[in-house]
N, C-alpha and C positions, 0 to 999 in steps of 0.2 A: 414181112416188112424188115428193112434193115434196122439193126439194133441202134439204140440211141448213142450218139456221139456228141460230146460237149463241144468239140472243135467245130463240127459241121453245124451244130445248133447256133454257135456264135456267128458263123457265116450267114445262116438263115436269118438271124435277127437283123444283121446289116442289110441283107437283101430286102427285107420287109420295109425298112425305113427308106431305102432308096426308091422302092416302088411307090411308097406313099409321098415321096418328095419332102421328107422330113430330114433336115440335116442334123438337128440336135433335138432329141425328144425331151419334153418336159412332162411332168405328171399330168398336167391338165389336158394334154393332147392325147392321152391314152383312150379316152372315150371316143374322140374323133377317129383314131386308128381302128378301134373296135368296129365302128360303123362302116368304115371303108372295107374292112375284111368281110363283114357280113354282106355288104352290097355286091361284092365281087364273087363270093363263094357260097353265099347263103348258109354259111356256118358261123356260129356265134363263139367268138373268143372274148370273154368279158373284159371290162376295164380293169378289174382286180387282177385277173390272170396276166394281163399285159404289164401291169405295174410290177408284178412279181418277176416276170420274165426280164424286164429291163432294170431291175434292181431298185425300184422305188418302194418296195415293201419286202418284209422278211421272206426269204425263199429257202425252204429246206425240202423242196420236192423236185421230182423229175417231171418235165412236161409230159402230158398224156399223149398217146398216139393220135387222138383226135386233134389236139392242139397242133402237133407237128404237121399233120395232114392239111389242116386248114391254112396254116401259114405258108406251107410249100405251094398249095394251090393258088393262094393269093399272089405268089411270086411268079406264077405262070407255069409251074411244073405239075406233072400228073399226081405227084404226091411226095412224101418224105423220102422214099427210096429213090425215086427219080432224081430228086435234088442231090442226094448224097453221091449217086453215081456220076452225075454231071460235074460236081465239085471235085471228085476224085480225079476225073479225066483232066479237068482244068488245072489242078495242082501239079499233075504229072507233066503237063505241057509247059507250064509257066513257073516251075519250081525255082528256076534260076532268077526269077524276078522279085525275090525277097529284097527289097531295097530299103534304104534308110527312110525314104518317104512313106512307104507302106507301113513300116513298123511304127513310125511316129504317129501316123494317122490312127492306127488301131489303138495304140496306147492312149492317145489324146482323147479319143471318143469315150473310152471307158473312164478315164479320169474326169472328163466333163460330166458323165452320167453320175459318177460317185459324188462329185462336188454338189451337183444339183440336189441329189437325194439327201445328203447329209445336211446341207444348208437349210432344206425345208424342215428338218427335224429340230432345228435350233429353238430352244425355249424362249430366247429373245430374238426378235427378227434379225436375220443375219446381217443386214445392212447397218444395224445399230451396234453390232458387236465390235470388238477391238482386236488388233494384233497383240500378241504377247511378246514383248521385247526379249525376255529371257529365252524364249524358244528360238528366236533368230540367233541370239548369241550362242546357244547350245549347238544349233545346226551349223553355224559358221565355224565353230571350234571343231566340230566333227569333220568338216570338209578339209580342215587344215592338217588332219592326221591321215595316216595310211590305213585307217581302220575301215572295215566293210559295212558294219551294222551299227545302228544306234537306236535307242528307244526312249520314249517319254512315258514315264510310269507314275501313276498315282491312283488313289481310289476313285470310283465313279463320282461325277459331279464337279471335277476340277476344271472342266472345259477343254479336255485334251482334243476331242474331235473338232471343235470349232477352231481351236488354236492351230490344229494341223491343216484345216481347210485354208486358213489365211496363209500359212506357210507354203502350201502347194500353189495357191494363186500367185504368190510372189515368185515362185520358181517358174511358173508359166509366163509371167510378165517379163522375166529377165531374158527369155529366149529371143534370139534375133529373128529378123524377117526371113532369112534363108533357112529352109527346113533342114538342110544338111548341116547347118551350124547349131541346131537346137538340141538341147538335152531332151532325152526321152523320159517321160514321167508316167509310170503306170501306177495309178492310185485306186485302190479298191478297199472295201470294208470286209469284215469277216463273213458277212452274209454271202459274199461271192464265193468264198472258200467252201462254205456250207453247201452251196449248190453243186460243187464238184465232188462232195463227199460220197454221194449216192453212187457215183460211177467208179469209185475206188481208184481215182486218178492220183498220180503222184503230183505234188505241188509244183515241183520243178518242171516236169513234163508238160503240165497244164499251162503254165505261163509261157512256155516256149511255143506250144501249139496255138495258144491264144494270139500270139504275135505273128504266127504264120511261119515259124521256123521248125523244120523237121528234126533238127538236132542242136545240141549246144554248140557244136563246131560252127554251124552256119551263123549263129548269133555272134560268136567271137570273131569270126572272119569279117563280118560286117563292121564291127567296132574297130578292128585293126585297120580296115580300109579307111575308116573315118578318123583314125588316130591323130592326124596332123591338126585337126580343129579342136581337140581336147574336149569332146562331148562326154557327158555322163549318162548312165542309165539309172533311174531311181525307181526302185520297187518299194512302194509305200503302202502299208497295211494298217488300217485303223481298227481298233478294238479286238486285238488278237488275244482273246481271253478264253479260259478253259470252260466257263459256264455256258458258253455258246455251243459247245460240242458235247458229244458223249465222251466220257473220260478217256476211253481207249483211242478215240479219234483225235482228240487234241494232242495226246502224246505222239501219235504218228505224225501229225502235221508239224509239231514243234521240231521233231527230229528231221523231218524233210526240210524244214527251214534251215536247220543247222547244216544239213548237207549242201544246200544252195550256198550258204555263206562260206562253208569250207572250200567249195570248188571255186567260187568266183573271187575269193579273197586275194588271189594272185593278180587280179585285174583291177587296177585303180579306178577304172571308169564305172564299176558296178557298186552301187550303194543301196542299202536297205534301211528303211525307216519304219519303226513300229510304234504303236501306242498300245498300252495294256494296263490293267489294274495292278497296283502294287502287290496285292495278294497273289496274283498270277505269277508275277516275276519272282516273288519269294518262294513259291511252291515249285517253280521249274528252273530257276537259274542254276541249280546244281548241274543240269545237263550241259551247261556252258562252262561252268567253273571247274568241273572235273577234267576238262581238257585245256590245260594252260595255253597251248598254242592257239586254240580257237578263241579262248577268252580274250586274248590279246587283240583280237579283231573286232571286239565289241567296245563301242564308246558309250559309257553309261552316264556321262555328264557328272554333275555334282550332286551326290545323294544327300538328302536332308535329314535322314533318320538313322538310328543306330543299326537297323537291320539292312540298310542300303537298298531300300526298295522304293523310295520316293524321290524323284528328281524334278517334280513339277511344283512350281510356286503358286500359292494362292494370290489373289489380287493384292497389290499394294495400294496405299492411299491414293497415289496419283492415278492409278488405273481405275479405281472406284469413282473418282471425280470425273475422269475422262468419259467413262461409260455413262455417268449420270447426265453430263452435258450433251452427250451424243443422243441419248434417249429423249431428253427434254432440253432442246437448245434454249428455251425460255428461262431455264434455271441458271441464273448467273452466280448463285451463291456457292462459295467454297466451304460452307459450314459443314461439319461432320457431326454425327451422333456420338454417343458415349463410346469410349475406347473398346469396351467389351462388345458392343454391337458392331463396331468396325471389324473386330477380329472375327465375329460370326459371319458378317457379310463378305469378308474376304474369301470365304468359301464360295466359289462361283455358283454352285447349285442353289445356295440360299439366296444369293443376290438375284438369280433368275426367278426363284419362287416369289421373292418380294416384288419384283417387277410385274410378274403375272397377276399378283393380287392388287397391284396399284399401277396399271398401265397408263392411266390418264393423269396428266400433271405430275409425272413421276419426279420425286426429288429425294435424295438420300438424307438430306438435312432433317426431314420430318420423320425419319425412322425412329420408332420408340420400342420399348420392350413389349408392350401389348401387341403391336403390329407384328413384331418378329415372332413372338410365341404363337400367334395365330397362323403365321406362315408354316411353322413346324407342325402344328396341328393339321393344317391342310395337307401337308406332305404325307403325314401318317395316314390321314383319311383316304387319300388316293392310292397309296402304296400298300396299305395293310387292310383297312376296313372295307374297301370297295372291291368289287370283282369276285370271282369264284374263290373258294377255299378261304374266305375271310375269317371264318370261325377257327379253322385249323391254324391260320397264321397267328391269331391272337393266342391260342393255346400253346403253340410251339414257342413263341417268344416268351410267354410266361414261364414255361418249363426251362428255357435257357436262362432266364433271369434267376429262377429259383436255384439253379445249380451253381451260380456264381458265388464266390466268397467275397462279398462287398466289404465286409469289415476289414479285410486285409488288402483292400485295393486290388483284388484279383478279379478282373472283369472279362475273363475268357473261360471257356469250358473245354476240357479235353474231348476231342471228337470221338474217341473210343468209348467214352462214357455216355455219349449222346447218340450212339449208333442205332439203338432201337427206335428212338423218336424219328431219326432220319429215314429209317426203313418204313415206319408207319405213315409218315407224311412226306413221302419222297418228292412229289410234285410241288407241294407247298414249300418245302425246304429249298428246292431249286429256284422257285419264284422269289423267295426272300433274298437269295444270293443275287439273282439277276437284277432285282430292284435296288441292290446295294443297301439293304437293311442289315444284313449280316454278311460275314466274310469268313473264309477258311484260310488259315495260315499254317505253314509247316515249318516249325523251328527245330526239326529233328537234327541230332548230331550223331556222331559215331557211338553206337551202342545205346543211344537214347532216342526213343520214338516220342515225338512231341508235336502232334497236330492239333491246333486249337481252333475253336469257333468263338467269334466275338461280334459285337456290333460294329458296323463299318464306319459309323460316325458318332462322336462323343455326345453331341447335342441330341441326336435321335435316341441314343442309349439312355440319356438322362430323362428324356420325355417318357420313354417306355417304362423305365423303372418307377418313376413317379406315378404314371398311369396305373401300373400294376398295384401299387399300394392303395391308390385312391379308388380305383374301380372295384377291386375285390374287398373293399371296406364299405361297400354301398355308397360310394362317392361322398364320403364324409371324412373330414379331419376331426378325429376325436382321440380319446385316451388310448383306445385299442390300436389305432393306426400309429400313434406316436410310440407306443410300446413295441410294436412290430418293427418300426423303422429304427429305433434306437438299438433294438436287439440285433437286427440283421446288418445294419450299416455302421453303427458305432461312430467313430471319428473319421470315417472314410472320406476321401476327397470328393466323393459324389454326394455327400450329405447336403451341403448347401445348395447345389443345383437342384436336387430333388425337392427341397423345401421351397425353393423359388417356384418350381412348377406347381406345387401344391397351392401356393399363394395365388398363382395365376388361375388355377381351377376354381378356387373360392370366388375370386372376383368375376370370373367368366360366368359362373353359375349364380351370381348375386346372392350368395348365402353367407353373409358377413358375420353371423354369429360364430362361425367356425374360427374367426380371428382370435377368439378367446383362448384357443389352444396353442397359439404361436409361442406363448411364454413358457410352455411346458417342454419345449425342445431343449436339449442340452447342447448349448453352443458356446464356443469361445467368443470373446468380445469382438474380434475382427469379423468373425462369421456373422454374429448378430448384427453388426453394423452393415454388412453387405446385404443381409435380408431386409433390414429396415429401409435402406436406400432404395432397393429394388421394389419393395412393397409400395413405398410412397410414390415412386415413379408410375407404377401401375394405377394407383389411386388418382394421381394427377391426370393421367390420360382418361380414366373413367369419368372424372368430373368434367372434362372438356366435351364429353358427348352431350348432345342436346336433350337426350331422353335416357330413361332407364338407370338413373342414379339416385332415385328417391330413397330406396332401401339403404343405400350406402350412407347417405347423409343422416338418415334416421339412426343407424347403428352408432355413429360417432356422437350424435346428439345425446344418446342415452348413456354414454360412458361417463361415469363419475370417477373420483380418485380411486384407482384400482390398479391391480397388477398388470392388466393388459395395457393400460396406458403407460405405466412405468416401463413396459417393454420397449417403448419407443423413445424413452428419455434417459439420457446419461451424458454427463459432461465429457466422458472419455470418448464419445463418438464424434467429437468436434472435428469436422472437416468441411470444406466448401459444399460437398454434395449433401452432407448431413444438414447444413443450413437450409438448403433447398427442400429437403425432406420435411423439416419443421414448418416451413412456410406452407407446404401441402397440407399438413395437419391443421394449420390455422384457417384453411379454406372451409373447414367444417364448422358447424355451429356448436362449438365446445362450451362447456361451462367455464365460469370465470377462473376457477382454480387451475384448471388445465391450461388455459390461455396464459395465466400468470407464469406458470412453470416454463412454458415454451418461450415467452418473451424474456424471462430471466435467463434462460439458457442462451438465447441469441445475444443478449446484452453481454453476458460473461464471455462468450466466444469472441465478441468484438473487442472487449478489453484485452483478452489474451492475445489477440492479433494486433493490438495497439492501433485500433481504428476508432479514433475519438468521435467523428461524425456519426458513424453507424451505431456506436455505443450510446451516444446521446439520443438518437432516434428510438432505439429499443427501450432505453430508460424512460423516455417520455411515455411510451406505450404502457409500461408497467405502472407508471404513476397515475394513469387514467382510471385504474380500477378502484372500486370503493375501498375505504380504509379497513372495513371489517373483513373483506376478503384477503387483504394483504396481511392483516394481523392473525388470520386463521392458520398461518404456518407457524412452526415452532420459533422461527426468526423471520421478521419482516424482510422479504427479499429486496424490496425497494431501498430500504435503509442501508443494507449491505452494498448494493450496487452503487448507490449515490455516494457512499463513503469512499469506495475505491475510486470512482470516477473523479470526485472532487479532489482527492489527493493527487492523482495523476495529472489532473488538469490545472490545479491551482496550488498544490502543495499544502493544502489544509486537511488536517485529520479531524473528522467529526467524531465526537466521543459517544454520542447517544447509542449507536448500535453496538459499540465495543462494550459499553456497560451492560447492554441487554445480553450479549453473549456471555459475559462474565457471570451474570445472574443465572443464566441457563445452566452453566456447568457447576455452580455452587448449589443450585436447587434443581436437581435433574429429574423431578417428578414427571415433567413433560416427556422426557426421553424414555423413562421407565414404562410409561403407559402405551408407548408405540408398539404395534405389532410388526411382524416381518415386512408385510407389504407396505406399511406406513413408512418404514425406513427406506425402502426402495423408491417409494413415491417422493420422499423428502431428500433423496440422495443429492440432488442439485443444491438444495438449501443448506445441507450439512457441509458440503464442500465449499459452498460460497461463504459460509460463516467462518470456516477455517482460513480461507484465503483472506477474508476481511481482517481476521485477528492478526494476520501476518503484518499488518500496518503498524501494530504496536511495537514490532521488532523486539518482542519478548518471548523467546523460545520456551521459557518455563510455563507461561500461560498457555502457549500452544500445546505443550505436552499434557498439561492438566485437562484441556478441552478434549484432546485425542483420547486420553485415558478414560474420562467420564463417558464419552460417546461409545468408545470401543467396548467397555465392559457390559454394555447392554446388547451387543451384537449376538452373543451366544444365546441369551434368553429369548432374543427375537428371531433366533434361527438364521442369523446372517452368516453365510459360509465365509471361511477365511480367504477363499480365492474370489470372493465377489468384488465387483468394481469399487464398492465403497471401502471394503477392507483393504484392498490394494492401495488405494489413495491414502488412507490414514496410516498404513504401515510405512509407505515411502515418506510421507510428511513427518512421521515420528523420527525416522532416521535422519532426515535433514535438520530437524530441530535439535537433536542431540549433537550433531556436528557443530551447530552454532553455539551450543553451550560449552563446547570444548571437551565433551565426554566422548572421546574417540572410541573407547572400548564399547560403550553402549550403542554408539552410532553404528559401528561395524556389526554388532550383534543384530540390531534391528534391520540393517541393510541385508544381512544374510537371510533373515526371515523373509524379507521382501523378495529377495531373489528366489527363495525356496518356493514361494507360492506362485511365482511366474511360470508359465508353461515353458518347457524346454525349447519349443519351436518359436523362434522370434517372429515368424510370420503371423502368429496369432495375436500379437500385440496390436492394439489400435494405435494410430499416429500419436494420440494424446499420451498413451502409456509409454510409447517409445521415447517421446520428448521428456516425460517425467523421469523415466529411468535414466536417460542420458544426462539430465541435469544432476541427478544424484551421483552418478558415476564421476562426472567432471568435478563435482564438489569434493568427493572423496579423494580424487587424485591431487587436487589442490591442497587439501588438508594433509596429505601424505608427502607434500612437496615434490610430487612427480610432475613438474611443470611442463615438460615436453609432451608427456601423455595428455595432460590437461589441455594443452594448446591444441593438439590434434582433435581431442574430444569436443572442445569448444568450437572449432572451425566446422567440424562435421555437424554439430547441433545447429549452428547458425544457418548452414545451407539447408538442412532438413526443415527447420522451423520456418524459414522464409517461404519454402515451397508449400508447406502444409497448414499455414495459418496460425503459427505460434510465435510471433515476433517477440512477445514479452519474454519467453523462455530463452530465446537467442540473446536478447539484450541483457537479461539478468545474468546469464552464464558468462557473457563477455565482460561485463562490469566486475563480476565476482573474480574472474581470472586476473584482471588488471589490478584490482585492489588487494588481492590476496598474495600476489606474486611480488617478487623483488623487481619493481618496474625497470630499474636501471639495467638489469640483466636480460631483459626481453629484447629479442632481435628487433632492430629498428623497423624493418619492413613489416614484421608481424604487428608491432605496436601501432604503426600507421593504419594497417588494414583493419584491425579490430576497433580502434578508436573511431576511424571514419565510419565504420558500420554502425556503431552506437549513435553517433551524431546524425547520420543520414536517416536512420530508422526512426529515431524519436522526433526529429524535426518534421518529418513528413507525416507523423502519426496524429498531430494535433494536440499532443500532450506536452507538458512542461519538462524540459531537460533536467532541471534541478530536482525534480521528484524522483529521478532515477540515479543520478550521480552527483555526489557532493561537490560543491564549487571548489573546495580545496584540492580534491582528487583531480578534478578537471584541470585546474591551474598547473598542478604538478606534471601531468601528462603532457600538456601543451608546452611547458618549459623544456621538457626532455626532447620533444619533437623538434624544437627550434623554429626560428622565424621562417626558414626556407622550406619547411616541410609542407606538403600539400594536405591540408586538413579540410574536411568537408565543410 
């Protein structure tokens, strides 16, 4: 029998379709075709075999002699050998008939097959997917150049294939009705290249023979004949990645592709478009870069990372909304979930997985953390835990995680150190790369070998790391797990994401007693705030379920005043999201003391944001509790809140609570008997008392209160960098400034700065505002008015955005009253004064409670009658 020829096999496939009367085969017709072949030849060619032959399934095999014989007989020949002989004669007779029309039809048939095959694999039904505008812009920019090749590169899951399908369809639709005026588009996936690997064919020779050209010259001659109509030839390959080949094969094909680009680069009508993973481009781009003249022929677009390996954008907000409305036209809402979730769902694979988990009544607005984390778990389940070698996958991933230096934010492992594990689990390793769980990247430089293995996606990495800690600790969050995590992760950037996953595991397994250990983690204030908000969002979602939340409610019912509850409470966490988190906690049947603390925090947050109606509402809630519960605290929180509110609202200072605070610091037995956790539990009350004392405008009393309270911190094991200590330290510096003791104020301020973490990102918004107020006050005291003005304006903008209007107003007033007003720039004076008036008037509080009438009159006199005052 004649040996196998890919060229003749391609012709045989066309002949089979022609005999069957099928102009364009689709996967569902393969069964019908199988039946026709059996009826005619009594030989069985299965539906699966036909799908492989026509590119609807992965094909890395050479068709058997039986299959070739059956197909040839179906076409009316005695067999495969007879078919080849006949085609050879035909080609010799009609070699001169390689026309533009024949080339266009051959290429178009393959392109249509490829489109159908790839569209069927779309995770979201293809008709519901969208075009990617940036791909069109990239492609149009490429066509404006004289370059020959371009590529779209990103890790798996970015939607490169579907985006390319839309691009190819647009190219097809742009073609004119006359075949001679149409661009030729040959679009195929890497599976097609794999099918020619077994024949040891050259990529360049293969695509020529595929189009029916015996030589490069005949193709060039045809294009030169058609030159007046300026048509192009597009060779488009999807998924040109190394993991799809044997290592030596991929290198061969990549070099052959380079040869094609090198040869055809002199012809402007020849264009190549590729998609590949960024790790593939990183590992093999040196083959292009080491030849400057060749590299000039590559259009790489706008690379988005420092290694210049990714030029593919995630979804933007508009694209997410467009997709949502296309999937569910009934969804008219343009509401979006939390910013962090939007960032996660902008990764097309995660958006696809979320759709697959919620195909009915799909809407992005209802996405929440619980749903998203379940999507990631589902992804891990299908890619890691299911199928063959699942145990080996788990062990290999654990080994990879164990070899990382998490504490130093080093989340990759040198491949050379992992070689034995790769050799031991070769098939598993390749499977993890193919499924884009892990990736290989070569960062080698001259004299330095540096090939690294890492996780392909940060979210999947965080899940796997958390799962490792949790699973190998018998699925329990306890002291042992915390010790291991603190030891191995330290202050790493991955610490908070891992704790979030641990929180998700606890809620998912309904084992809420493990919440008791959350307080044991060593976290910076901003990190703790992030964990609290995340946890409360998960709890809120869990409460919304109609069943399976009884254990959750029971857990919070049993919480008394304890350290675990104090984990959730601190004034320094004050943000709009934290307010929502506190309302989630109120959904549980808490004891009265815990409810009082929450409502007190909410009321104080409303006062700090100058929101009189909301403050009045929460004040009313606090007042509803029995007197004995309110008096159970070291200072009655209602009396403090009512005193502050009454002064801001009516300008009246109530003396009762001020006397109680004075009595407290003269007779401090109540403070001395408090244990450490009592201090944390009473943190809100102690801060509230100090803020209330500020109404006296007597810094000496404030200093005495701070001194008496602070001297008990050490005996109660309160750390100097605790939130309570920081607040008292900063308040002490402010009080010394107001006494005129600049030396002592600067000393305390330096102590305050010393206990702050060097990384400003670890401050909570409350501490940033508190620190900024103190800095502005110091600048004013030092008569650095230009610096103070800039600080005041910055603080005003930040406090307006984050819910601390009182801080902005206080700093603005302090600047105007402490500076030489006559020397302030008129525009700045108008801007700051208008801000004060507008903010206080819209707050519901009394203007005179904040700025003295005499000062107000003086400012307005300077502004003049023609100035625009709010």
